[in-house]
TIMI-2910 file (N, C-alpha, C, CB; in pm, 1 decimal, decimal comma, always signed):
<rs>
+----------+----------+----------+----------+----------+----------+----------+----------+----------+----------+----------+----------+------+
!      n_x !      n_y !      n_z !     ca_x !     ca_y !     ca_z !      c_x !      c_y !      c_z !     cb_x !     cb_y !     cb_z ! resn !
+----------+----------+----------+----------+----------+----------+----------+----------+----------+----------+----------+----------+------+
!  +8385,7 !  -6478,4 ! -14263,0 !  +8408,1 !  -6340,6 ! -14324,8 !  +8546,6 !  -6238,6 ! -14299,7 !  +8288,9 !  -6264,3 ! -14275,6 !  Met !
!  +8577,5 !  -6261,1 ! -14184,1 !  +8685,6 !  -6181,7 ! -14146,2 !  +8806,9 !  -6214,2 ! -14213,5 !  +8705,3 !  -6188,1 ! -14011,8 !  Arg !
!  +8822,8 !  -6333,5 ! -14221,0 !  +8929,6 !  -6391,4 ! -14315,0 !  +8927,2 !  -6365,1 ! -14503,7 !  +8913,4 !  -6557,3 ! -14281,8 !  Glu !
!  +8803,2 !  -6361,6 ! -14511,6 !  +8764,4 !  -6338,9 ! -14635,8 !  +8771,1 !  -6171,7 ! -14694,6 !  +8625,5 !  -6398,3 ! -14635,8 !  Asp !
!  +8798,7 !  -6099,8 ! -14576,6 !  +8812,6 !  -5954,1 ! -14588,8 !  +8663,7 !  -5904,5 ! -14631,9 !  +8934,0 !  -5912,2 ! -14702,9 !  Asp !
!  +8548,3 !  -5970,2 ! -14569,5 !  +8427,3 !  -5920,5 ! -14597,5 !  +8353,0 !  -5882,7 ! -14511,9 !  +8367,8 !  -5985,3 ! -14654,7 !  Lys !
!  +8398,0 !  -5890,3 ! -14371,4 !  +8343,6 !  -5817,1 ! -14246,9 !  +8362,9 !  -5675,7 ! -14254,9 !  +8408,4 !  -5863,4 ! -14118,7 !  Cys !
!  +8252,0 !  -5599,5 ! -14266,6 !  +8258,3 !  -5463,0 ! -14251,5 !  +8336,3 !  -5398,9 ! -14139,5 !  +8136,3 !  -5423,0 ! -14243,8 !  Glu !
!  +8264,8 !  -5479,7 ! -14023,3 !  +8283,0 !  -5429,8 ! -13895,5 !  +8412,5 !  -5440,0 ! -13843,3 !  +8200,4 !  -5486,9 ! -13812,3 !  Tyr !
!  +8467,5 !  -5566,2 ! -13848,9 !  +8635,7 !  -5575,1 ! -13853,5 !  +8712,7 !  -5502,6 ! -13931,0 !  +8683,8 !  -5693,2 ! -13889,3 !  Tyr !
!  +8663,4 !  -5472,7 ! -14036,5 !  +8748,7 !  -5384,3 ! -14130,1 !  +8772,9 !  -5240,9 ! -14099,1 !  +8690,0 !  -5383,1 ! -14258,9 !  Asn !
!  +8645,7 !  -5207,5 ! -14035,9 !  +8643,3 !  -5070,5 ! -13978,8 !  +8732,9 !  -5057,2 ! -13863,4 !  +8505,6 !  -5031,2 ! -13937,1 !  Asn !
!  +8752,3 !  -5165,9 ! -13779,8 !  +8811,9 !  -5171,4 ! -13656,3 !  +8943,4 !  -5194,3 ! -13673,4 !  +8757,7 !  -5262,8 ! -13573,0 !  Thr !
!  +9010,9 !  -5256,2 ! -13758,2 !  +9152,4 !  -5304,2 ! -13744,1 !  +9224,0 !  -5245,8 ! -13921,1 !  +9149,4 !  -5514,8 ! -13708,7 !  Lys !
!  +9333,0 !  -5212,6 ! -13901,1 !  +9400,7 !  -5167,0 ! -14037,6 !  +9537,2 !  -5226,3 ! -14006,2 !  +9404,1 !  -4988,1 ! -14072,3 !  Glu !
!  +9563,5 !  -5333,6 ! -14103,9 !  +9714,9 !  -5382,0 ! -14078,8 !  +9741,8 !  -5432,9 ! -13948,4 !  +9815,7 !  -5270,9 ! -14097,7 !  Lys !
!  +9616,6 !  -5505,0 ! -13897,4 !  +9627,8 !  -5565,6 ! -13758,9 !  +9632,3 !  -5485,0 ! -13622,9 !  +9744,9 !  -5638,3 ! -13760,6 !  Asn !
!  +9623,9 !  -5354,6 ! -13669,0 !  +9645,6 !  -5248,2 ! -13537,9 !  +9489,0 !  -5181,6 ! -13540,1 !  +9794,7 !  -5104,4 ! -13567,7 !  Lys !
!  +9460,1 !  -5123,0 ! -13417,9 !  +9335,6 !  -5010,7 ! -13420,1 !  +9329,1 !  -4912,8 ! -13518,3 !  +9331,5 !  -4928,7 ! -13301,4 !  Pro !
!  +9218,1 !  -4895,6 ! -13596,8 !  +9199,0 !  -4808,2 ! -13701,6 !  +9190,2 !  -4672,4 ! -13609,1 !  +9063,0 !  -4847,7 ! -13800,6 !  Ser !
!  +9152,9 !  -4571,4 ! -13714,1 !  +9170,3 !  -4437,5 ! -13618,4 !  +9008,3 !  -4413,9 ! -13581,2 !  +9251,9 !  -4280,0 ! -13713,0 !  Ile !
!  +8948,8 !  -4492,6 ! -13644,7 !  +8800,6 !  -4485,5 ! -13601,5 !  +8774,4 !  -4551,0 ! -13453,4 !  +8707,8 !  -4567,3 ! -13714,7 !  Lys !
!  +8854,5 !  -4667,3 ! -13466,6 !  +8857,2 !  -4757,0 ! -13344,6 !  +8909,7 !  -4698,5 ! -13235,7 !  +8928,9 !  -4875,0 ! -13362,6 !  Ala !
!  +9052,0 !  -4623,2 ! -13235,5 !  +9097,1 !  -4555,0 ! -13148,9 !  +9011,6 !  -4452,0 ! -13105,2 !  +9203,6 !  -4517,4 ! -13184,3 !  Arg !
!  +8934,2 !  -4378,7 ! -13194,5 !  +8874,6 !  -4274,4 ! -13133,3 !  +8716,4 !  -4313,4 ! -13018,5 !  +8842,5 !  -4177,5 ! -13270,2 !  Lys !
!  +8665,3 !  -4436,6 ! -13112,6 !  +8576,0 !  -4513,2 ! -13021,2 !  +8608,2 !  -4546,5 ! -12888,4 !  +8549,2 !  -4625,0 ! -13072,9 !  Ala !
!  +8755,0 !  -4626,3 ! -12860,2 !  +8808,8 !  -4646,5 ! -12756,1 !  +8830,5 !  -4549,8 ! -12658,8 !  +8897,6 !  -4693,0 ! -12782,5 !  Met !
!  +8871,7 !  -4440,0 ! -12691,3 !  +8870,8 !  -4300,4 ! -12603,5 !  +8761,8 !  -4270,2 ! -12541,5 !  +8894,3 !  -4182,1 ! -12675,7 !  Glu !
!  +8634,2 !  -4281,7 ! -12627,2 !  +8503,1 !  -4239,9 ! -12583,6 !  +8449,4 !  -4336,4 ! -12468,0 !  +8405,0 !  -4238,5 ! -12708,1 !  Glu !
!  +8515,8 !  -4459,4 ! -12493,4 !  +8454,6 !  -4580,4 ! -12408,8 !  +8520,7 !  -4556,7 ! -12292,6 !  +8477,7 !  -4736,0 ! -12461,7 !  Ile !
!  +8637,5 !  -4538,2 ! -12298,5 !  +8751,7 !  -4493,9 ! -12157,0 !  +8664,7 !  -4445,3 ! -12081,5 !  +8884,2 !  -4373,0 ! -12172,3 !  Arg !
!  +8608,8 !  -4343,8 ! -12131,9 !  +8557,2 !  -4195,0 ! -12070,0 !  +8412,6 !  -4257,8 ! -11970,5 !  +8497,2 !  -4054,4 ! -12232,8 !  Leu !
!  +8386,7 !  -4342,3 ! -12027,5 !  +8232,1 !  -4421,2 ! -11947,1 !  +8293,1 !  -4516,9 ! -11851,1 !  +8110,7 !  -4529,4 ! -12067,6 !  Leu !
!  +8407,3 !  -4528,2 ! -11812,6 !  +8459,6 !  -4636,1 ! -11725,3 !  +8415,2 !  -4618,4 ! -11596,2 !  +8603,6 !  -4645,1 ! -11722,9 !  Asn !
!  +8383,2 !  -4736,4 ! -11538,5 !  +8334,6 !  -4845,5 ! -11598,8 !  +8205,1 !  -4849,8 ! -11693,2 !  +8318,5 !  -4923,9 ! -11500,9 !  Pro !
!  +8217,5 !  -4958,3 ! -11769,8 !  +8104,8 !  -4935,7 ! -11840,1 !  +8040,9 !  -5084,0 ! -11851,8 !  +8137,6 !  -4861,2 ! -11979,6 !  Phe !
!  +7921,2 !  -5107,9 ! -11914,7 !  +7860,3 !  -5230,4 ! -11946,8 !  +7878,8 !  -5258,0 ! -12108,0 !  +7705,8 !  -5224,5 ! -11900,8 !  His !
!  +7885,2 !  -5379,7 ! -12113,3 !  +7874,1 !  -5458,1 ! -12271,9 !  +7796,6 !  -5392,2 ! -12354,8 !  +7810,9 !  -5604,6 ! -12277,6 !  Thr !
!  +7673,0 !  -5398,7 ! -12295,0 !  +7585,4 !  -5323,3 ! -12373,8 !  +7611,3 !  -5182,8 ! -12426,4 !  +7480,3 !  -5317,7 ! -12307,0 !  Glu !
!  +7653,0 !  -5082,4 ! -12342,6 !  +7728,9 !  -4950,8 ! -12373,9 !  +7806,8 !  -4974,7 ! -12501,9 !  +7832,3 !  -4905,4 ! -12252,3 !  Glu !
!  +7910,9 !  -5051,5 ! -12489,2 !  +8005,4 !  -5069,0 ! -12588,9 !  +7957,6 !  -5103,8 ! -12713,4 !  +8092,4 !  -5156,2 ! -12554,2 !  Leu !
!  +7850,6 !  -5224,6 ! -12702,6 !  +7815,5 !  -5268,6 ! -12821,3 !  +7727,8 !  -5187,5 ! -12898,5 !  +7767,1 !  -5382,3 ! -12807,8 !  Met !
!  +7631,5 !  -5073,5 ! -12841,6 !  +7590,3 !  -4956,7 ! -12873,2 !  +7657,6 !  -4841,2 ! -12958,6 !  +7567,4 !  -4919,9 ! -12771,3 !  Glu !
!  +7771,3 !  -4830,6 ! -12889,1 !  +7875,9 !  -4727,6 ! -12963,3 !  +7933,8 !  -4798,3 ! -13061,0 !  +7993,3 !  -4665,4 ! -12874,7 !  Leu !
!  +7966,6 !  -4899,4 ! -13059,7 !  +8022,8 !  -4997,3 ! -13180,5 !  +7956,5 !  -4990,7 ! -13277,4 !  +8030,7 !  -5134,9 ! -13161,1 !  Cys !
!  +7810,0 !  -5036,2 ! -13266,3 !  +7711,1 !  -5077,1 ! -13359,4 !  +7704,2 !  -4888,1 ! -13463,1 !  +7531,4 !  -5146,5 ! -13245,5 !  Gln !
!  +7676,1 !  -4819,1 ! -13379,0 !  +7669,3 !  -4689,5 ! -13433,3 !  +7769,5 !  -4620,0 ! -13512,1 !  +7648,7 !  -4618,6 ! -13343,1 !  Ala !
!  +7905,8 !  -4673,1 ! -13487,4 !  +8026,8 !  -4644,9 ! -13559,7 !  +8061,1 !  -4745,6 ! -13645,6 !  +8133,6 !  -4620,6 ! -13477,8 !  Asp !
!  +7983,3 !  -4848,3 ! -13694,6 !  +8024,9 !  -4989,9 ! -13747,5 !  +8176,0 !  -5022,7 ! -13724,0 !  +7996,3 !  -5000,3 ! -13907,1 !  Lys !
!  +8171,7 !  -5063,9 ! -13591,9 !  +8287,9 !  -5110,0 ! -13519,9 !  +8271,9 !  -5264,9 ! -13476,9 !  +8309,1 !  -5016,6 ! -13393,1 !  Leu !
!  +8360,4 !  -5330,7 ! -13458,3 !  +8331,4 !  -5470,6 ! -13445,5 !  +8359,8 !  -5468,0 ! -13262,0 !  +8449,4 !  -5584,4 ! -13560,0 !  Cys !
!  +8231,4 !  -5476,1 ! -13198,3 !  +8240,9 !  -5490,7 ! -13055,4 !  +8346,4 !  -5588,8 ! -12985,8 !  +8113,5 !  -5529,9 ! -13015,3 !  Ser !
!  +8348,9 !  -5696,3 ! -13032,3 !  +8434,7 !  -5791,5 ! -13002,6 !  +8597,8 !  -5746,3 ! -12966,8 !  +8423,0 !  -5880,3 ! -13118,2 !  Tyr !
!  +8616,8 !  -5721,3 ! -13108,7 !  +8778,3 !  -5654,3 ! -13120,7 !  +8800,3 !  -5523,6 ! -13031,4 !  +8814,1 !  -5601,4 ! -13290,3 !  Glu !
!  +8702,1 !  -5447,0 ! -12994,8 !  +8704,1 !  -5343,6 ! -12951,1 !  +8734,3 !  -5352,2 ! -12785,4 !  +8586,9 !  -5285,9 ! -12997,7 !  Ile !
!  +8638,9 !  -5447,7 ! -12740,7 !  +8667,7 !  -5506,4 ! -12591,1 !  +8764,7 !  -5601,6 ! -12606,5 !  +8543,4 !  -5575,4 ! -12515,0 !  Ser !
!  +8804,6 !  -5664,2 ! -12647,8 !  +8948,9 !  -5742,8 ! -12655,8 !  +9070,1 !  -5621,4 ! -12610,8 !  +8980,3 !  -5809,9 ! -12842,2 !  Thr !
!  +9083,0 !  -5537,0 ! -12730,1 !  +9173,6 !  -5436,0 ! -12720,9 !  +9169,1 !  -5350,7 ! -12591,4 !  +9155,8 !  -5356,1 ! -12833,4 !  Met !
!  +9067,1 !  -5281,7 ! -12554,8 !  +9034,7 !  -5257,6 ! -12416,6 !  +9066,0 !  -5336,6 ! -12294,8 !  +8918,6 !  -5249,4 ! -12414,4 !  Leu !
!  +9046,4 !  -5467,6 ! -12304,6 !  +9103,7 !  -5567,0 ! -12188,6 !  +9235,1 !  -5570,9 ! -12140,5 !  +9090,4 !  -5694,1 ! -12223,7 !  Ala !
!  +9339,4 !  -5539,3 ! -12272,3 !  +9495,3 !  -5550,0 ! -12229,5 !  +9490,2 !  -5457,5 ! -12111,2 !  +9617,2 !  -5497,3 ! -12353,0 !  Lys !
!  +9459,1 !  -5307,1 ! -12115,8 !  +9452,3 !  -5225,5 ! -12042,0 !  +9396,7 !  -5223,8 ! -11897,9 !  +9410,7 !  -5161,8 ! -12104,5 !  Glu !
!  +9294,9 !  -5321,4 ! -11908,0 !  +9194,2 !  -5317,3 ! -11778,7 !  +9237,4 !  -5396,1 ! -11634,1 !  +9050,8 !  -5389,8 ! -11828,6 !  Ala !
!  +9205,7 !  -5333,7 ! -11546,8 !  +9263,2 !  -5389,4 ! -11405,2 !  +9132,1 !  -5485,3 ! -11360,7 !  +9302,0 !  -5246,1 ! -11274,1 !  Lys !
!  +9022,5 !  -5472,9 ! -11414,5 !  +8914,0 !  -5552,0 ! -11376,0 !  +8819,5 !  -5603,7 ! -11486,1 !  +8841,0 !  -5478,2 ! -11283,7 !  Val !
!  +8790,0 !  -5714,7 ! -11518,4 !  +8688,6 !  -5765,4 ! -11626,8 !  +8606,0 !  -5873,6 ! -11567,7 !  +8761,5 !  -5822,7 ! -11759,8 !  Ile !
!  +8514,2 !  -5831,1 ! -11575,1 !  +8372,1 !  -5919,9 ! -11536,1 !  +8332,0 !  -5982,1 ! -11639,1 !  +8245,6 !  -5842,4 ! -11489,0 !  Val !
!  +8349,8 !  -6148,6 ! -11648,2 !  +8305,1 !  -6254,3 ! -11729,2 !  +8194,5 !  -6311,7 ! -11652,0 !  +8414,2 !  -6355,6 ! -11763,7 !  Leu !
!  +8118,8 !  -6394,8 ! -11781,1 !  +8027,7 !  -6467,6 ! -11722,5 !  +8066,8 !  -6583,1 ! -11706,2 !  +7922,2 !  -6468,6 ! -11776,1 !  Arg !
!  +8054,1 !  -6665,9 ! -11577,9 !  +8101,1 !  -6764,4 ! -11531,5 !  +8232,2 !  -6806,9 ! -11588,2 !  +8012,9 !  -6848,3 ! -11538,1 !  Leu !
!  +8304,7 !  -6915,7 ! -11616,5 !  +8377,2 !  -6946,1 ! -11648,7 !  +8408,3 !  -6988,8 ! -11782,2 !  +8385,9 !  -6990,8 ! -11582,3 !  Leu !
!  +8331,7 !  -6947,5 ! -11860,1 !  +8315,6 !  -6944,9 ! -11997,6 !  +8432,3 !  -6896,5 ! -12095,5 !  +8206,0 !  -6866,8 ! -12016,4 !  Leu !
!  +8494,2 !  -6790,6 ! -12050,0 !  +8582,0 !  -6747,1 ! -12113,7 !  +8726,2 !  -6774,9 ! -12048,6 !  +8547,8 !  -6620,5 ! -12134,1 !  His !
!  +8744,8 !  -6877,1 ! -11965,5 !  +8882,3 !  -6881,8 ! -11897,5 !  +8897,1 !  -7013,3 ! -11898,3 !  +8900,2 !  -6819,8 ! -11753,5 !  Val !
!  +8901,4 !  -7099,1 ! -11991,2 !  +8934,3 !  -7245,3 ! -11959,5 !  +9097,5 !  -7249,6 ! -11928,7 !  +8890,2 !  -7350,3 ! -12096,5 !  Pro !
!  +9123,9 !  -7311,2 ! -11840,3 !  +9270,8 !  -7332,2 ! -11762,6 !  +9391,9 !  -7373,4 ! -11889,8 !  +9254,5 !  -7485,5 ! -11629,2 !  Ser !
!  +9348,7 !  -7486,9 ! -11978,8 !  +9446,6 !  -7532,9 ! -12071,9 !  +9436,9 !  -7430,5 ! -12178,3 !  +9423,2 !  -7680,3 ! -12123,0 !  Glu !
!  +9369,0 !  -7307,3 ! -12176,7 !  +9357,3 !  -7216,5 ! -12322,2 !  +9351,0 !  -7097,6 ! -12248,8 !  +9214,4 !  -7239,5 ! -12439,7 !  His !
!  +9448,2 !  -7020,3 ! -12179,0 !  +9455,7 !  -6898,0 ! -12150,5 !  +9437,7 !  -6774,8 ! -12239,7 !  +9553,7 !  -6896,1 ! -12104,2 !  Pro !
!  +9475,7 !  -6817,8 ! -12357,4 !  +9440,5 !  -6696,1 ! -12478,3 !  +9287,9 !  -6685,5 ! -12479,7 !  +9496,5 !  -6739,9 ! -12652,4 !  Gly !
!  +9202,9 !  -6731,9 ! -12396,7 !  +9059,0 !  -6747,7 ! -12431,3 !  +9017,7 !  -6591,3 ! -12348,0 !  +8975,7 !  -6919,5 ! -12361,1 !  Tyr !
!  +9091,7 !  -6558,3 ! -12278,2 !  +9070,9 !  -6439,2 ! -12174,0 !  +9039,4 !  -6335,1 ! -12288,9 !  +9219,3 !  -6394,7 ! -12061,9 !  Ile !
!  +8958,3 !  -6233,8 ! -12262,3 !  +8895,8 !  -6181,2 ! -12346,4 !  +9001,9 !  -6059,3 ! -12397,6 !  +8758,9 !  -6146,7 ! -12289,5 !  Pro !
!  +9134,7 !  -6049,3 ! -12359,2 !  +9244,7 !  -5959,9 ! -12428,3 !  +9338,9 !  -6057,1 ! -12504,1 !  +9334,9 !  -5867,2 ! -12315,1 !  Cys !
!  +9285,2 !  -6210,8 ! -12551,4 !  +9368,7 !  -6272,1 ! -12630,6 !  +9504,0 !  -6291,4 ! -12617,3 !  +9356,6 !  -6227,5 ! -12721,8 !  Lys !
!  +9480,4 !  -6353,0 ! -12481,4 !  +9640,6 !  -6396,8 ! -12423,5 !  +9727,6 !  -6318,5 ! -12399,4 !  +9717,1 !  -6470,8 ! -12498,9 !  Gly !
!  +9701,6 !  -6151,5 ! -12393,3 !  +9779,6 !  -6064,9 ! -12371,7 !  +9817,7 !  -6041,7 ! -12188,0 !  +9713,5 !  -5949,6 ! -12450,2 !  Arg !
!  +9752,6 !  -6106,2 ! -12139,4 !  +9751,5 !  -6105,9 ! -11997,1 !  +9780,5 !  -6253,9 ! -11943,0 !  +9612,4 !  -6050,1 ! -11946,3 !  Lys !
!  +9873,2 !  -6268,8 ! -11865,6 !  +9894,4 !  -6442,2 ! -11815,9 !  +9793,2 !  -6457,9 ! -11710,7 ! +10063,0 !  -6489,9 ! -11740,3 !  Glu !
!  +9747,1 !  -6574,5 ! -11723,4 !  +9664,7 !  -6615,9 ! -11651,7 !  +9658,6 !  -6598,6 ! -11513,6 !  +9661,7 !  -6712,6 ! -11675,8 !  Leu !
!  +9809,7 !  -6616,0 ! -11454,1 !  +9832,1 !  -6612,7 ! -11343,9 !  +9868,3 !  -6492,0 ! -11248,5 !  +9901,0 !  -6686,9 ! -11348,0 !  Gly !
!  +9850,6 !  -6383,8 ! -11356,3 !  +9862,3 !  -6237,4 ! -11317,0 !  +9695,3 !  -6204,7 ! -11290,0 !  +9943,6 !  -6131,9 ! -11454,0 !  Asp !
!  +9597,3 !  -6302,4 ! -11300,0 !  +9467,8 !  -6226,5 ! -11314,2 !  +9421,2 !  -6300,5 ! -11173,2 !  +9363,3 !  -6253,6 ! -11475,1 !  Cys !
!  +9330,4 !  -6214,0 ! -11127,2 !  +9245,0 !  -6261,0 ! -11003,9 !  +9075,8 !  -6281,8 ! -11053,1 !  +9259,5 !  -6130,4 ! -10871,3 !  Ile !
!  +9058,9 !  -6411,2 ! -11052,3 !  +8928,6 !  -6443,5 ! -11110,9 !  +8824,7 !  -6465,5 ! -11010,2 !  +8937,3 !  -6561,8 ! -11195,9 !  Ile !
!  +8721,2 !  -6379,2 ! -11030,9 !  +8579,1 !  -6398,8 ! -10926,7 !  +8464,6 !  -6441,8 ! -11025,4 !  +8523,0 !  -6235,4 ! -10836,5 !  Ile !
!  +8442,5 !  -6575,4 ! -10973,0 !  +8335,1 !  -6629,8 ! -11046,2 !  +8182,7 !  -6618,9 ! -10970,5 !  +8375,8 !  -6778,9 ! -11073,7 !  Ile !
!  +8088,1 !  -6506,6 ! -11026,7 !  +7996,9 !  -6538,2 ! -10938,0 !  +7885,8 !  -6663,6 ! -11031,0 !  +7923,4 !  -6381,4 ! -10883,7 !  Asp !
!  +7766,8 !  -6685,4 ! -10947,9 !  +7711,7 !  -6773,1 ! -10959,6 !  +7809,2 !  -6929,2 ! -11014,0 !  +7610,4 !  -6714,4 ! -11036,8 !  Glu !
!  +7896,7 !  -6901,6 ! -10960,5 !  +7992,7 !  -7051,0 ! -10949,4 !  +7904,8 !  -7186,1 ! -10941,7 !  +8092,7 !  -7053,0 ! -10795,2 !  Gly !
!  +7817,8 !  -7208,9 ! -10868,9 !  +7747,5 !  -7308,7 ! -10828,9 !  +7694,3 !  -7362,5 ! -10962,8 !  +7646,1 !  -7269,1 ! -10724,9 !  His !
!  +7690,1 !  -7263,7 ! -11073,3 !  +7628,2 !  -7309,5 ! -11203,1 !  +7731,9 !  -7353,7 ! -11284,8 !  +7548,7 !  -7203,7 ! -11276,2 !  Asn !
!  +7868,9 !  -7362,3 ! -11257,6 !  +7984,1 !  -7390,5 ! -11310,6 !  +7960,2 !  -7560,7 ! -11387,2 !  +8102,5 !  -7373,4 ! -11180,9 !  Met !
!  +7927,3 !  -7641,0 ! -11302,3 !  +7968,8 !  -7768,5 ! -11345,6 !  +7850,1 !  -7796,1 ! -11456,6 !  +7980,9 !  -7882,7 ! -11215,4 !  Pro !
!  +7721,0 !  -7726,2 ! -11449,9 !  +7616,8 !  -7761,5 ! -11536,9 !  +7693,3 !  -7731,2 ! -11695,4 !  +7468,3 !  -7663,0 ! -11498,0 !  Ala !
!  +7692,4 !  -7583,6 ! -11663,3 !  +7751,9 !  -7514,2 ! -11792,3 !  +7874,8 !  -7592,0 ! -11835,6 !  +7795,3 !  -7355,3 ! -11765,3 !  Arg !
!  +7949,2 !  -7612,2 ! -11789,8 !  +8065,3 !  -7702,3 ! -11847,8 !  +8026,1 !  -7831,2 ! -11913,9 !  +8161,3 !  -7741,8 ! -11737,4 !  Ile !
!  +7926,6 !  -7899,9 ! -11843,0 !  +7888,9 !  -8032,0 ! -11924,2 !  +7811,6 !  -7988,5 ! -12041,0 !  +7798,8 !  -8141,5 ! -11838,0 !  Arg !
!  +7740,0 !  -7872,0 ! -12044,6 !  +7662,5 !  -7834,5 ! -12163,3 !  +7754,3 !  -7785,8 ! -12265,9 !  +7557,5 !  -7729,7 ! -12133,1 !  Asp !
!  +7890,8 !  -7735,7 ! -12250,7 !  +7967,4 !  -7699,9 ! -12328,8 !  +8048,7 !  -7820,4 ! -12390,3 !  +8034,7 !  -7604,8 ! -12269,1 !  Leu !
!  +8071,1 !  -7922,6 ! -12315,6 !  +8131,5 !  -8031,0 ! -12356,6 !  +8038,8 !  -8139,1 ! -12403,8 !  +8212,1 !  -8072,8 ! -12257,7 !  Met !
!  +7905,7 !  -8119,3 ! -12444,8 !  +7801,6 !  -8196,3 ! -12490,4 !  +7803,9 !  -8168,6 ! -12643,0 !  +7665,3 !  -8161,7 ! -12418,0 !  Thr !
!  +7829,3 !  -8278,4 ! -12723,3 !  +7830,8 !  -8290,6 ! -12860,2 !  +7675,6 !  -8310,4 ! -12917,3 !  +7927,4 !  -8411,3 ! -12895,8 !  Glu !
!  +7590,5 !  -8168,3 ! -12939,7 !  +7460,3 !  -8220,2 ! -13012,3 !  +7420,8 !  -8086,2 ! -13050,9 !  +7339,3 !  -8309,6 ! -12919,0 !  Arg !
!  +7340,6 !  -8083,5 ! -13159,2 !  +7291,1 !  -7982,7 ! -13241,7 !  +7177,6 !  -7985,3 ! -13245,4 !  +7327,9 !  -7977,6 ! -13353,9 !  Ile !
!  +7124,2 !  -7839,4 ! -13232,3 !  +6941,9 !  -7859,1 ! -13236,0 !  +6911,5 !  -7829,4 ! -13406,9 !  +6834,5 !  -7705,5 ! -13110,5 !  Ser !
!  +6779,1 !  -7841,6 ! -13423,7 !  +6727,7 !  -7787,3 ! -13545,6 !  +6745,3 !  -7670,9 ! -13566,3 !  +6612,8 !  -7800,6 ! -13563,3 !  Thr !
!  +6714,7 !  -7586,6 ! -13508,6 !  +6698,5 !  -7432,1 ! -13495,5 !  +6856,7 !  -7378,8 ! -13539,7 !  +6647,7 !  -7381,1 ! -13316,9 !  Ala !
!  +6964,9 !  -7459,1 ! -13455,9 !  +7112,1 !  -7420,7 ! -13495,1 !  +7151,5 !  -7460,3 ! -13645,9 !  +7217,1 !  -7497,7 ! -13393,1 !  Thr !
!  +7102,3 !  -7582,5 ! -13684,5 !  +7100,4 !  -7627,7 ! -13830,0 !  +7045,6 !  -7530,3 ! -13910,3 !  +7025,3 !  -7751,5 ! -13853,6 !  Leu !
!  +6929,1 !  -7503,5 ! -13902,1 !  +6838,5 !  -7407,3 ! -13993,6 !  +6905,8 !  -7269,3 ! -13984,5 !  +6671,9 !  -7396,1 ! -13939,8 !  Ile !
!  +6961,1 !  -7213,5 ! -13867,8 !  +7042,6 !  -7072,9 ! -13861,6 !  +7155,1 !  -7102,3 ! -13961,3 !  +7108,7 !  -7028,6 ! -13698,0 !  Ala !
!  +7260,4 !  -7208,3 ! -13961,1 !  +7353,6 !  -7222,0 ! -14012,4 !  +7359,3 !  -7254,5 ! -14165,0 !  +7401,1 !  -7293,4 ! -13941,9 !  Ala !
!  +7227,9 !  -7296,2 ! -14220,1 !  +7184,0 !  -7306,0 ! -14365,2 !  +7176,3 !  -7153,2 ! -14407,7 !  +7031,6 !  -7389,8 ! -14385,0 !  Leu !
!  +7062,9 !  -7090,5 ! -14338,4 !  +7082,9 !  -6965,5 ! -14360,7 !  +7207,7 !  -6865,0 ! -14387,7 !  +7033,5 !  -6935,8 ! -14279,5 !  Glu !
!  +7276,5 !  -6884,7 ! -14300,8 !  +7412,6 !  -6813,5 ! -14298,3 !  +7452,2 !  -6843,1 ! -14430,8 !  +7523,0 !  -6862,7 ! -14185,4 !  Arg !
!  +7486,5 !  -7000,9 ! -14428,8 !  +7560,0 !  -7025,5 ! -14555,5 !  +7484,3 !  -6970,9 ! -14692,7 !  +7582,7 !  -7183,6 ! -14565,9 !  Gly !
!  +7385,4 !  -6948,9 ! -14695,7 !  +7332,8 !  -6910,7 ! -14823,0 !  +7367,9 !  -6757,2 ! -14848,7 !  +7175,7 !  -6938,1 ! -14826,4 !  Lys !
!  +7380,8 !  -6692,9 ! -14720,8 !  +7423,5 !  -6548,9 ! -14707,0 !  +7601,7 !  -6515,2 ! -14820,4 !  +7449,3 !  -6527,9 ! -14496,6 !  Glu !
!  +7657,2 !  -6650,0 ! -14747,9 !  +7794,6 !  -6617,2 ! -14795,0 !  +7794,2 !  -6673,8 ! -14930,7 !  +7914,3 !  -6676,7 ! -14703,2 !  Ile !
+----------+----------+----------+----------+----------+----------+----------+----------+----------+----------+----------+----------+------+
</rs>
């Protein structure tokens, strides 16, 4: 949807690949909450019809601490997967992983090629919308 310029939330967030005025205003509000939880960011973005993913990646560029769930977001061979889209070098980060004992099972799950009936049904429904 984003590539086809059909995502209202993304279009409200970015203008010519830069933060929109509305996005910059929301980011200032979110900075005042510092530190903030993802849920707070999502609520504020939802109210303004902004893309919470894009807002969080823009804010992450200036963050000193980013708390991630497991190692899901930091595969070593793809440092651009850090929430600031590669604008921080992995070597410049200190990564603290809570629940690290769950990592092997989580990584195995991510590497498993299987698809559920529920996922197929959801994909079909999504395809009908587009």
